[in-house]
mmCIF file of the N, C-alpha and C atoms, coordinates in Angstrom:
data_MODEL
# 
_entry.id   MODEL 
# 
loop_
_atom_site.group_PDB 
_atom_site.id 
_atom_site.type_symbol 
_atom_site.label_atom_id 
_atom_site.label_alt_id 
_atom_site.label_comp_id 
_atom_site.label_asym_id 
_atom_site.label_entity_id 
_atom_site.label_seq_id 
_atom_site.pdbx_PDB_ins_code 
_atom_site.Cartn_x 
_atom_site.Cartn_y 
_atom_site.Cartn_z 
_atom_site.occupancy 
_atom_site.B_iso_or_equiv 
_atom_site.pdbx_formal_charge 
_atom_site.auth_seq_id 
_atom_site.auth_comp_id 
_atom_site.auth_asym_id 
_atom_site.auth_atom_id 
_atom_site.pdbx_PDB_model_num 
ATOM 1   N N  . MET A 1 1  ? 176.786 -103.621 -145.878 1.00 0.00 ? 1  MET A N  1 
ATOM 2   C CA . MET A 1 1  ? 177.522 -104.515 -145.027 1.00 0.00 ? 1  MET A CA 1 
ATOM 3   C C  . MET A 1 1  ? 177.091 -105.967 -145.294 1.00 0.00 ? 1  MET A C  1 
ATOM 4   N N  . PHE A 1 2  ? 175.867 -106.320 -144.989 1.00 0.00 ? 2  PHE A N  1 
ATOM 5   C CA . PHE A 1 2  ? 175.343 -107.651 -145.284 1.00 0.00 ? 2  PHE A CA 1 
ATOM 6   C C  . PHE A 1 2  ? 174.486 -107.556 -146.533 1.00 0.00 ? 2  PHE A C  1 
ATOM 7   N N  . SER A 1 3  ? 174.761 -108.432 -147.441 1.00 0.00 ? 3  SER A N  1 
ATOM 8   C CA . SER A 1 3  ? 173.937 -108.478 -148.641 1.00 0.00 ? 3  SER A CA 1 
ATOM 9   C C  . SER A 1 3  ? 173.344 -109.870 -148.762 1.00 0.00 ? 3  SER A C  1 
ATOM 10  N N  . LEU A 1 4  ? 172.334 -109.978 -149.573 1.00 0.00 ? 4  LEU A N  1 
ATOM 11  C CA . LEU A 1 4  ? 171.663 -111.255 -149.783 1.00 0.00 ? 4  LEU A CA 1 
ATOM 12  C C  . LEU A 1 4  ? 172.635 -112.271 -150.383 1.00 0.00 ? 4  LEU A C  1 
ATOM 13  N N  . GLN A 1 5  ? 173.504 -111.836 -151.265 1.00 0.00 ? 5  GLN A N  1 
ATOM 14  C CA . GLN A 1 5  ? 174.465 -112.741 -151.890 1.00 0.00 ? 5  GLN A CA 1 
ATOM 15  C C  . GLN A 1 5  ? 175.442 -113.314 -150.858 1.00 0.00 ? 5  GLN A C  1 
ATOM 16  N N  . LYS A 1 6  ? 175.916 -112.492 -149.957 1.00 0.00 ? 6  LYS A N  1 
ATOM 17  C CA . LYS A 1 6  ? 176.844 -112.965 -148.932 1.00 0.00 ? 6  LYS A CA 1 
ATOM 18  C C  . LYS A 1 6  ? 176.172 -113.979 -148.006 1.00 0.00 ? 6  LYS A C  1 
ATOM 19  N N  . ILE A 1 7  ? 174.936 -113.718 -147.658 1.00 0.00 ? 7  ILE A N  1 
ATOM 20  C CA . ILE A 1 7  ? 174.207 -114.631 -146.776 1.00 0.00 ? 7  ILE A CA 1 
ATOM 21  C C  . ILE A 1 7  ? 173.967 -115.965 -147.487 1.00 0.00 ? 7  ILE A C  1 
ATOM 22  N N  . LEU A 1 8  ? 173.602 -115.931 -148.766 1.00 0.00 ? 8  LEU A N  1 
ATOM 23  C CA . LEU A 1 8  ? 173.384 -117.162 -149.524 1.00 0.00 ? 8  LEU A CA 1 
ATOM 24  C C  . LEU A 1 8  ? 174.676 -117.962 -149.671 1.00 0.00 ? 8  LEU A C  1 
ATOM 25  N N  . VAL A 1 9  ? 175.775 -117.270 -149.913 1.00 0.00 ? 9  VAL A N  1 
ATOM 26  C CA . VAL A 1 9  ? 177.064 -117.963 -150.021 1.00 0.00 ? 9  VAL A CA 1 
ATOM 27  C C  . VAL A 1 9  ? 177.438 -118.580 -148.671 1.00 0.00 ? 9  VAL A C  1 
ATOM 28  N N  . LEU A 1 10 ? 177.187 -117.876 -147.593 1.00 0.00 ? 10 LEU A N  1 
ATOM 29  C CA . LEU A 1 10 ? 177.461 -118.405 -146.262 1.00 0.00 ? 10 LEU A CA 1 
ATOM 30  C C  . LEU A 1 10 ? 176.658 -119.674 -146.011 1.00 0.00 ? 10 LEU A C  1 
ATOM 31  N N  . PHE A 1 11 ? 175.364 -119.666 -146.336 1.00 0.00 ? 11 PHE A N  1 
ATOM 32  C CA . PHE A 1 11 ? 174.536 -120.859 -146.168 1.00 0.00 ? 11 PHE A CA 1 
ATOM 33  C C  . PHE A 1 11 ? 174.995 -122.000 -147.070 1.00 0.00 ? 11 PHE A C  1 
ATOM 34  N N  . ALA A 1 12 ? 175.434 -121.676 -148.280 1.00 0.00 ? 12 ALA A N  1 
ATOM 35  C CA . ALA A 1 12 ? 175.922 -122.708 -149.187 1.00 0.00 ? 12 ALA A CA 1 
ATOM 36  C C  . ALA A 1 12 ? 177.201 -123.356 -148.640 1.00 0.00 ? 12 ALA A C  1 
ATOM 37  N N  . VAL A 1 13 ? 178.085 -122.554 -148.096 1.00 0.00 ? 13 VAL A N  1 
ATOM 38  C CA . VAL A 1 13 ? 179.322 -123.083 -147.511 1.00 0.00 ? 13 VAL A CA 1 
ATOM 39  C C  . VAL A 1 13 ? 179.005 -123.943 -146.298 1.00 0.00 ? 13 VAL A C  1 
ATOM 40  N N  . LEU A 1 14 ? 178.114 -123.469 -145.445 1.00 0.00 ? 14 LEU A N  1 
ATOM 41  C CA . LEU A 1 14 ? 177.729 -124.251 -144.267 1.00 0.00 ? 14 LEU A CA 1 
ATOM 42  C C  . LEU A 1 14 ? 177.059 -125.566 -144.662 1.00 0.00 ? 14 LEU A C  1 
ATOM 43  N N  . ALA A 1 15 ? 176.211 -125.532 -145.677 1.00 0.00 ? 15 ALA A N  1 
ATOM 44  C CA . ALA A 1 15 ? 175.556 -126.756 -146.138 1.00 0.00 ? 15 ALA A CA 1 
ATOM 45  C C  . ALA A 1 15 ? 176.580 -127.729 -146.719 1.00 0.00 ? 15 ALA A C  1 
ATOM 46  N N  . ALA A 1 16 ? 177.550 -127.228 -147.457 1.00 0.00 ? 16 ALA A N  1 
ATOM 47  C CA . ALA A 1 16 ? 178.587 -128.091 -148.033 1.00 0.00 ? 16 ALA A CA 1 
ATOM 48  C C  . ALA A 1 16 ? 179.409 -128.755 -146.931 1.00 0.00 ? 16 ALA A C  1 
ATOM 49  N N  . ILE A 1 17 ? 179.745 -128.001 -145.902 1.00 0.00 ? 17 ILE A N  1 
ATOM 50  C CA . ILE A 1 17 ? 180.496 -128.563 -144.775 1.00 0.00 ? 17 ILE A CA 1 
ATOM 51  C C  . ILE A 1 17 ? 179.652 -129.599 -144.050 1.00 0.00 ? 17 ILE A C  1 
ATOM 52  N N  . TRP A 1 18 ? 178.379 -129.296 -143.811 1.00 0.00 ? 18 TRP A N  1 
ATOM 53  C CA . TRP A 1 18 ? 177.477 -130.212 -143.110 1.00 0.00 ? 18 TRP A CA 1 
ATOM 54  C C  . TRP A 1 18 ? 177.354 -131.545 -143.857 1.00 0.00 ? 18 TRP A C  1 
ATOM 55  N N  . TYR A 1 19 ? 177.068 -131.472 -145.152 1.00 0.00 ? 19 TYR A N  1 
ATOM 56  C CA . TYR A 1 19 ? 176.909 -132.692 -145.940 1.00 0.00 ? 19 TYR A CA 1 
ATOM 57  C C  . TYR A 1 19 ? 178.247 -133.410 -146.139 1.00 0.00 ? 19 TYR A C  1 
ATOM 58  N N  . GLY A 1 20 ? 179.334 -132.680 -146.151 1.00 0.00 ? 20 GLY A N  1 
ATOM 59  C CA . GLY A 1 20 ? 180.652 -133.306 -146.230 1.00 0.00 ? 20 GLY A CA 1 
ATOM 60  C C  . GLY A 1 20 ? 180.931 -134.149 -144.999 1.00 0.00 ? 20 GLY A C  1 
ATOM 61  N N  . PHE A 1 21 ? 180.620 -133.624 -143.813 1.00 0.00 ? 21 PHE A N  1 
ATOM 62  C CA . PHE A 1 21 ? 180.807 -134.385 -142.584 1.00 0.00 ? 21 PHE A CA 1 
ATOM 63  C C  . PHE A 1 21 ? 179.883 -135.601 -142.545 1.00 0.00 ? 21 PHE A C  1 
ATOM 64  N N  . LYS A 1 22 ? 178.656 -135.452 -143.040 1.00 0.00 ? 22 LYS A N  1 
ATOM 65  C CA . LYS A 1 22 ? 177.750 -136.596 -143.084 1.00 0.00 ? 22 LYS A CA 1 
ATOM 66  C C  . LYS A 1 22 ? 178.303 -137.693 -143.979 1.00 0.00 ? 22 LYS A C  1 
ATOM 67  N N  . LEU A 1 23 ? 178.872 -137.322 -145.119 1.00 0.00 ? 23 LEU A N  1 
ATOM 68  C CA . LEU A 1 23 ? 179.444 -138.283 -146.043 1.00 0.00 ? 23 LEU A CA 1 
ATOM 69  C C  . LEU A 1 23 ? 180.646 -138.990 -145.416 1.00 0.00 ? 23 LEU A C  1 
ATOM 70  N N  . VAL A 1 24 ? 181.512 -138.224 -144.781 1.00 0.00 ? 24 VAL A N  1 
ATOM 71  C CA . VAL A 1 24 ? 182.687 -138.815 -144.138 1.00 0.00 ? 24 VAL A CA 1 
ATOM 72  C C  . VAL A 1 24 ? 182.259 -139.772 -143.025 1.00 0.00 ? 24 VAL A C  1 
ATOM 73  N N  . THR A 1 25 ? 181.239 -139.416 -142.268 1.00 0.00 ? 25 THR A N  1 
ATOM 74  C CA . THR A 1 25 ? 180.749 -140.277 -141.194 1.00 0.00 ? 25 THR A CA 1 
ATOM 75  C C  . THR A 1 25 ? 180.186 -141.575 -141.763 1.00 0.00 ? 25 THR A C  1 
ATOM 76  N N  . ARG A 1 26 ? 179.413 -141.496 -142.833 1.00 0.00 ? 26 ARG A N  1 
ATOM 77  C CA . ARG A 1 26 ? 178.865 -142.703 -143.452 1.00 0.00 ? 26 ARG A CA 1 
ATOM 78  C C  . ARG A 1 26 ? 179.965 -143.611 -143.986 1.00 0.00 ? 26 ARG A C  1 
ATOM 79  N N  . LEU A 1 27 ? 180.961 -143.028 -144.638 1.00 0.00 ? 27 LEU A N  1 
ATOM 80  C CA . LEU A 1 27 ? 182.070 -143.825 -145.161 1.00 0.00 ? 27 LEU A CA 1 
ATOM 81  C C  . LEU A 1 27 ? 182.848 -144.495 -144.028 1.00 0.00 ? 27 LEU A C  1 
ATOM 82  N N  . ASP A 1 28 ? 183.047 -143.778 -142.924 1.00 0.00 ? 28 ASP A N  1 
ATOM 83  C CA . ASP A 1 28 ? 183.759 -144.342 -141.779 1.00 0.00 ? 28 ASP A CA 1 
ATOM 84  C C  . ASP A 1 28 ? 182.963 -145.480 -141.148 1.00 0.00 ? 28 ASP A C  1 
ATOM 85  N N  . GLN A 1 29 ? 181.656 -145.323 -141.037 1.00 0.00 ? 29 GLN A N  1 
ATOM 86  C CA . GLN A 1 29 ? 180.823 -146.392 -140.479 1.00 0.00 ? 29 GLN A CA 1 
ATOM 87  C C  . GLN A 1 29 ? 180.834 -147.622 -141.380 1.00 0.00 ? 29 GLN A C  1 
ATOM 88  N N  . ALA A 1 30 ? 180.802 -147.422 -142.687 1.00 0.00 ? 30 ALA A N  1 
ATOM 89  C CA . ALA A 1 30 ? 180.846 -148.549 -143.616 1.00 0.00 ? 30 ALA A CA 1 
ATOM 90  C C  . ALA A 1 30 ? 182.188 -149.266 -143.523 1.00 0.00 ? 30 ALA A C  1 
ATOM 91  N N  . ARG A 1 31 ? 183.272 -148.504 -143.378 1.00 0.00 ? 31 ARG A N  1 
ATOM 92  C CA . ARG A 1 31 ? 184.597 -149.106 -143.240 1.00 0.00 ? 31 ARG A CA 1 
ATOM 93  C C  . ARG A 1 31 ? 184.688 -149.920 -141.951 1.00 0.00 ? 31 ARG A C  1 
ATOM 94  N N  . LYS A 1 32 ? 184.182 -149.371 -140.848 1.00 0.00 ? 32 LYS A N  1 
ATOM 95  C CA . LYS A 1 32 ? 184.212 -150.087 -139.573 1.00 0.00 ? 32 LYS A CA 1 
ATOM 96  C C  . LYS A 1 32 ? 183.351 -151.343 -139.628 1.00 0.00 ? 32 LYS A C  1 
ATOM 97  N N  . GLN A 1 33 ? 182.200 -151.273 -140.285 1.00 0.00 ? 33 GLN A N  1 
ATOM 98  C CA . GLN A 1 33 ? 181.327 -152.445 -140.419 1.00 0.00 ? 33 GLN A CA 1 
ATOM 99  C C  . GLN A 1 33 ? 182.023 -153.535 -141.226 1.00 0.00 ? 33 GLN A C  1 
ATOM 100 N N  . LYS A 1 34 ? 182.703 -153.145 -142.304 1.00 0.00 ? 34 LYS A N  1 
ATOM 101 C CA . LYS A 1 34 ? 183.405 -154.121 -143.121 1.00 0.00 ? 34 LYS A CA 1 
ATOM 102 C C  . LYS A 1 34 ? 184.537 -154.770 -142.333 1.00 0.00 ? 34 LYS A C  1 
ATOM 103 N N  . LEU A 1 35 ? 185.274 -153.990 -141.538 1.00 0.00 ? 35 LEU A N  1 
ATOM 104 C CA . LEU A 1 35 ? 186.336 -154.549 -140.711 1.00 0.00 ? 35 LEU A CA 1 
ATOM 105 C C  . LEU A 1 35 ? 185.774 -155.510 -139.673 1.00 0.00 ? 35 LEU A C  1 
ATOM 106 N N  . LYS A 1 36 ? 184.622 -155.155 -139.092 1.00 0.00 ? 36 LYS A N  1 
ATOM 107 C CA . LYS A 1 36 ? 183.996 -156.017 -138.093 1.00 0.00 ? 36 LYS A CA 1 
ATOM 108 C C  . LYS A 1 36 ? 183.565 -157.333 -138.724 1.00 0.00 ? 36 LYS A C  1 
ATOM 109 N N  . GLU A 1 37 ? 182.977 -157.281 -139.917 1.00 0.00 ? 37 GLU A N  1 
ATOM 110 C CA . GLU A 1 37 ? 182.554 -158.509 -140.606 1.00 0.00 ? 37 GLU A CA 1 
ATOM 111 C C  . GLU A 1 37 ? 183.760 -159.362 -140.988 1.00 0.00 ? 37 GLU A C  1 
ATOM 112 N N  . THR A 1 38 ? 184.823 -158.733 -141.433 1.00 0.00 ? 38 THR A N  1 
ATOM 113 C CA . THR A 1 38 ? 186.033 -159.464 -141.789 1.00 0.00 ? 38 THR A CA 1 
ATOM 114 C C  . THR A 1 38 ? 186.622 -160.141 -140.560 1.00 0.00 ? 38 THR A C  1 
ATOM 115 N N  . ALA A 1 39 ? 186.667 -159.438 -139.443 1.00 0.00 ? 39 ALA A N  1 
ATOM 116 C CA . ALA A 1 39 ? 187.205 -160.016 -138.214 1.00 0.00 ? 39 ALA A CA 1 
ATOM 117 C C  . ALA A 1 39 ? 186.321 -161.158 -137.731 1.00 0.00 ? 39 ALA A C  1 
ATOM 118 N N  . ARG A 1 40 ? 185.028 -161.014 -137.858 1.00 0.00 ? 40 ARG A N  1 
ATOM 119 C CA . ARG A 1 40 ? 184.105 -162.060 -137.434 1.00 0.00 ? 40 ARG A CA 1 
ATOM 120 C C  . ARG A 1 40 ? 184.276 -163.299 -138.315 1.00 0.00 ? 40 ARG A C  1 
ATOM 121 N N  . ASN A 1 41 ? 184.440 -163.117 -139.616 1.00 0.00 ? 41 ASN A N  1 
ATOM 122 C CA . ASN A 1 41 ? 184.620 -164.248 -140.530 1.00 0.00 ? 41 ASN A CA 1 
ATOM 123 C C  . ASN A 1 41 ? 185.956 -164.948 -140.292 1.00 0.00 ? 41 ASN A C  1 
ATOM 124 N N  . ASP A 1 42 ? 186.997 -164.183 -139.961 1.00 0.00 ? 42 ASP A N  1 
ATOM 125 C CA . ASP A 1 42 ? 188.310 -164.776 -139.712 1.00 0.00 ? 42 ASP A CA 1 
ATOM 126 C C  . ASP A 1 42 ? 188.349 -165.512 -138.385 1.00 0.00 ? 42 ASP A C  1 
ATOM 127 N N  . ALA A 1 43 ? 187.486 -165.155 -137.443 1.00 0.00 ? 43 ALA A N  1 
ATOM 128 C CA . ALA A 1 43 ? 187.507 -165.753 -136.116 1.00 0.00 ? 43 ALA A CA 1 
ATOM 129 C C  . ALA A 1 43 ? 186.670 -167.019 -136.026 1.00 0.00 ? 43 ALA A C  1 
ATOM 130 N N  . THR A 1 44 ? 185.996 -167.388 -137.100 1.00 0.00 ? 44 THR A N  1 
ATOM 131 C CA . THR A 1 44 ? 185.158 -168.586 -137.034 1.00 0.00 ? 44 THR A CA 1 
ATOM 132 C C  . THR A 1 44 ? 186.030 -169.823 -136.945 1.00 0.00 ? 44 THR A C  1 
ATOM 133 N N  . PRO A 1 45 ? 185.618 -170.807 -136.151 1.00 0.00 ? 45 PRO A N  1 
ATOM 134 C CA . PRO A 1 45 ? 186.412 -172.031 -136.023 1.00 0.00 ? 45 PRO A CA 1 
ATOM 135 C C  . PRO A 1 45 ? 186.495 -172.770 -137.346 1.00 0.00 ? 45 PRO A C  1 
ATOM 136 N N  . GLY A 1 46 ? 187.650 -173.339 -137.597 1.00 0.00 ? 46 GLY A N  1 
ATOM 137 C CA . GLY A 1 46 ? 187.830 -174.097 -138.819 1.00 0.00 ? 46 GLY A CA 1 
ATOM 138 C C  . GLY A 1 46 ? 188.323 -173.278 -139.990 1.00 0.00 ? 46 GLY A C  1 
ATOM 139 N N  . SER A 1 47 ? 188.336 -171.975 -139.845 1.00 0.00 ? 47 SER A N  1 
ATOM 140 C CA . SER A 1 47 ? 188.835 -171.160 -140.944 1.00 0.00 ? 47 SER A CA 1 
ATOM 141 C C  . SER A 1 47 ? 190.330 -170.955 -140.739 1.00 0.00 ? 47 SER A C  1 
ATOM 142 N N  . SER A 1 48 ? 191.082 -171.364 -141.706 1.00 0.00 ? 48 SER A N  1 
ATOM 143 C CA . SER A 1 48 ? 192.532 -171.251 -141.625 1.00 0.00 ? 48 SER A CA 1 
ATOM 144 C C  . SER A 1 48 ? 193.011 -170.360 -142.751 1.00 0.00 ? 48 SER A C  1 
ATOM 145 N N  . SER A 1 49 ? 193.593 -169.257 -142.402 1.00 0.00 ? 49 SER A N  1 
ATOM 146 C CA . SER A 1 49 ? 194.094 -168.324 -143.399 1.00 0.00 ? 49 SER A CA 1 
ATOM 147 C C  . SER A 1 49 ? 195.608 -168.465 -143.487 1.00 0.00 ? 49 SER A C  1 
ATOM 148 N N  . LYS A 1 50 ? 196.111 -168.892 -144.626 1.00 0.00 ? 50 LYS A N  1 
ATOM 149 C CA . LYS A 1 50 ? 197.547 -169.076 -144.807 1.00 0.00 ? 50 LYS A CA 1 
ATOM 150 C C  . LYS A 1 50 ? 198.228 -167.769 -145.188 1.00 0.00 ? 50 LYS A C  1 
ATOM 151 N N  . GLU A 1 51 ? 197.480 -166.713 -145.395 1.00 0.00 ? 51 GLU A N  1 
ATOM 152 C CA . GLU A 1 51 ? 198.080 -165.443 -145.762 1.00 0.00 ? 51 GLU A CA 1 
ATOM 153 C C  . GLU A 1 51 ? 198.717 -164.723 -144.590 1.00 0.00 ? 51 GLU A C  1 
ATOM 154 N N  . ASP A 1 52 ? 198.438 -165.171 -143.358 1.00 0.00 ? 52 ASP A N  1 
ATOM 155 C CA . ASP A 1 52 ? 198.963 -164.468 -142.199 1.00 0.00 ? 52 ASP A CA 1 
ATOM 156 C C  . ASP A 1 52 ? 200.398 -164.857 -141.877 1.00 0.00 ? 52 ASP A C  1 
ATOM 157 N N  . GLY A 1 53 ? 200.944 -165.883 -142.529 1.00 0.00 ? 53 GLY A N  1 
ATOM 158 C CA . GLY A 1 53 ? 202.330 -166.262 -142.333 1.00 0.00 ? 53 GLY A CA 1 
ATOM 159 C C  . GLY A 1 53 ? 202.571 -167.133 -141.116 1.00 0.00 ? 53 GLY A C  1 
ATOM 160 N N  . VAL A 1 54 ? 201.537 -167.653 -140.486 1.00 0.00 ? 54 VAL A N  1 
ATOM 161 C CA . VAL A 1 54 ? 201.679 -168.486 -139.305 1.00 0.00 ? 54 VAL A CA 1 
ATOM 162 C C  . VAL A 1 54 ? 201.929 -169.924 -139.735 1.00 0.00 ? 54 VAL A C  1 
ATOM 163 N N  . VAL A 1 55 ? 202.899 -170.565 -139.106 1.00 0.00 ? 55 VAL A N  1 
ATOM 164 C CA . VAL A 1 55 ? 203.221 -171.956 -139.397 1.00 0.00 ? 55 VAL A CA 1 
ATOM 165 C C  . VAL A 1 55 ? 202.966 -172.769 -138.137 1.00 0.00 ? 55 VAL A C  1 
ATOM 166 N N  . ASP A 1 56 ? 202.187 -173.851 -138.269 1.00 0.00 ? 56 ASP A N  1 
ATOM 167 C CA . ASP A 1 56 ? 201.934 -174.727 -137.143 1.00 0.00 ? 56 ASP A CA 1 
ATOM 168 C C  . ASP A 1 56 ? 203.146 -175.611 -136.905 1.00 0.00 ? 56 ASP A C  1 
ATOM 169 N N  . LEU A 1 57 ? 203.572 -175.708 -135.650 1.00 0.00 ? 57 LEU A N  1 
ATOM 170 C CA . LEU A 1 57 ? 204.707 -176.538 -135.289 1.00 0.00 ? 57 LEU A CA 1 
ATOM 171 C C  . LEU A 1 57 ? 204.239 -177.719 -134.459 1.00 0.00 ? 57 LEU A C  1 
ATOM 172 N N  . VAL A 1 58 ? 204.916 -178.853 -134.648 1.00 0.00 ? 58 VAL A N  1 
ATOM 173 C CA . VAL A 1 58 ? 204.642 -180.050 -133.852 1.00 0.00 ? 58 VAL A CA 1 
ATOM 174 C C  . VAL A 1 58 ? 205.957 -180.547 -133.277 1.00 0.00 ? 58 VAL A C  1 
ATOM 175 N N  . GLN A 1 59 ? 205.855 -181.230 -132.150 1.00 0.00 ? 59 GLN A N  1 
ATOM 176 C CA . GLN A 1 59 ? 207.060 -181.759 -131.526 1.00 0.00 ? 59 GLN A CA 1 
ATOM 177 C C  . GLN A 1 59 ? 207.443 -183.090 -132.173 1.00 0.00 ? 59 GLN A C  1 
ATOM 178 N N  . ASN A 1 60 ? 208.683 -183.181 -132.609 1.00 0.00 ? 60 ASN A N  1 
ATOM 179 C CA . ASN A 1 60 ? 209.210 -184.402 -133.199 1.00 0.00 ? 60 ASN A CA 1 
ATOM 180 C C  . ASN A 1 60 ? 209.558 -185.394 -132.088 1.00 0.00 ? 60 ASN A C  1 
ATOM 181 N N  . PRO A 1 61 ? 209.707 -186.675 -132.427 1.00 0.00 ? 61 PRO A N  1 
ATOM 182 C CA . PRO A 1 61 ? 210.056 -187.677 -131.412 1.00 0.00 ? 61 PRO A CA 1 
ATOM 183 C C  . PRO A 1 61 ? 211.365 -187.382 -130.672 1.00 0.00 ? 61 PRO A C  1 
ATOM 184 N N  . ASP A 1 62 ? 212.307 -186.680 -131.311 1.00 0.00 ? 62 ASP A N  1 
ATOM 185 C CA . ASP A 1 62 ? 213.577 -186.374 -130.642 1.00 0.00 ? 62 ASP A CA 1 
ATOM 186 C C  . ASP A 1 62 ? 213.508 -185.119 -129.774 1.00 0.00 ? 62 ASP A C  1 
ATOM 187 N N  . GLY A 1 63 ? 212.329 -184.517 -129.650 1.00 0.00 ? 63 GLY A N  1 
ATOM 188 C CA . GLY A 1 63 ? 212.151 -183.357 -128.778 1.00 0.00 ? 63 GLY A CA 1 
ATOM 189 C C  . GLY A 1 63 ? 212.238 -182.013 -129.476 1.00 0.00 ? 63 GLY A C  1 
ATOM 190 N N  . THR A 1 64 ? 212.650 -181.984 -130.737 1.00 0.00 ? 64 THR A N  1 
ATOM 191 C CA . THR A 1 64 ? 212.710 -180.723 -131.473 1.00 0.00 ? 64 THR A CA 1 
ATOM 192 C C  . THR A 1 64 ? 211.348 -180.431 -132.089 1.00 0.00 ? 64 THR A C  1 
ATOM 193 N N  . TYR A 1 65 ? 211.184 -179.221 -132.545 1.00 0.00 ? 65 TYR A N  1 
ATOM 194 C CA . TYR A 1 65 ? 209.932 -178.810 -133.171 1.00 0.00 ? 65 TYR A CA 1 
ATOM 195 C C  . TYR A 1 65 ? 210.163 -178.551 -134.650 1.00 0.00 ? 65 TYR A C  1 
ATOM 196 N N  . GLY A 1 66 ? 209.187 -178.926 -135.447 1.00 0.00 ? 66 GLY A N  1 
ATOM 197 C CA . GLY A 1 66 ? 209.268 -178.711 -136.886 1.00 0.00 ? 66 GLY A CA 1 
ATOM 198 C C  . GLY A 1 66 ? 207.905 -178.318 -137.432 1.00 0.00 ? 66 GLY A C  1 
ATOM 199 N N  . ALA A 1 67 ? 207.904 -177.927 -138.689 1.00 0.00 ? 67 ALA A N  1 
ATOM 200 C CA . ALA A 1 67 ? 206.653 -177.519 -139.337 1.00 0.00 ? 67 ALA A CA 1 
ATOM 201 C C  . ALA A 1 67 ? 205.721 -178.701 -139.454 1.00 0.00 ? 67 ALA A C  1 
ATOM 202 N N  . LYS A 1 68 ? 204.437 -178.446 -139.244 1.00 0.00 ? 68 LYS A N  1 
ATOM 203 C CA . LYS A 1 68 ? 203.423 -179.495 -139.316 1.00 0.00 ? 68 LYS A CA 1 
ATOM 204 C C  . LYS A 1 68 ? 203.154 -179.832 -140.774 1.00 0.00 ? 68 LYS A C  1 
ATOM 205 N N  . ASN A 1 69 ? 203.243 -181.100 -141.122 1.00 0.00 ? 69 ASN A N  1 
ATOM 206 C CA . ASN A 1 69 ? 202.889 -181.557 -142.467 1.00 0.00 ? 69 ASN A CA 1 
ATOM 207 C C  . ASN A 1 69 ? 201.391 -181.783 -142.543 1.00 0.00 ? 69 ASN A C  1 
ATOM 208 N N  . LYS A 1 70 ? 200.841 -181.656 -143.739 1.00 0.00 ? 70 LYS A N  1 
ATOM 209 C CA . LYS A 1 70 ? 199.394 -181.854 -143.893 1.00 0.00 ? 70 LYS A CA 1 
ATOM 210 C C  . LYS A 1 70 ? 199.013 -183.312 -143.669 1.00 0.00 ? 70 LYS A C  1 
ATOM 211 N N  . ASP A 1 71 ? 199.907 -184.255 -144.045 1.00 0.00 ? 71 ASP A N  1 
ATOM 212 C CA . ASP A 1 71 ? 199.558 -185.664 -143.902 1.00 0.00 ? 71 ASP A CA 1 
ATOM 213 C C  . ASP A 1 71 ? 199.808 -186.192 -142.488 1.00 0.00 ? 71 ASP A C  1 
ATOM 214 N N  . ARG A 1 72 ? 200.547 -185.446 -141.672 1.00 0.00 ? 72 ARG A N  1 
ATOM 215 C CA . ARG A 1 72 ? 200.841 -185.865 -140.311 1.00 0.00 ? 72 ARG A CA 1 
ATOM 216 C C  . ARG A 1 72 ? 200.035 -185.003 -139.341 1.00 0.00 ? 72 ARG A C  1 
ATOM 217 N N  . SER A 1 73 ? 199.336 -185.618 -138.438 1.00 0.00 ? 73 SER A N  1 
ATOM 218 C CA . SER A 1 73 ? 198.542 -184.865 -137.473 1.00 0.00 ? 73 SER A CA 1 
ATOM 219 C C  . SER A 1 73 ? 199.288 -184.783 -136.157 1.00 0.00 ? 73 SER A C  1 
ATOM 220 N N  . ALA A 1 74 ? 199.018 -183.764 -135.392 1.00 0.00 ? 74 ALA A N  1 
ATOM 221 C CA . ALA A 1 74 ? 199.728 -183.542 -134.135 1.00 0.00 ? 74 ALA A CA 1 
ATOM 222 C C  . ALA A 1 74 ? 199.241 -184.462 -133.049 1.00 0.00 ? 74 ALA A C  1 
# 
């Protein structure tokens, strides 16, 4: 019924699953840490990322709003 080979294979499968979960957990923690660092770097004052597609608008003298020029300050 139970043989030494079956028990060894069972332990090998359990060890593979255990170490697989440890690896997945480490990769997930590294991914979350990288996202946290990226969010922290993007949130620093003075950092302007033009890749997000946001356009600064300023009010024109006639009351309308237009895109902010680099040479004109709000």
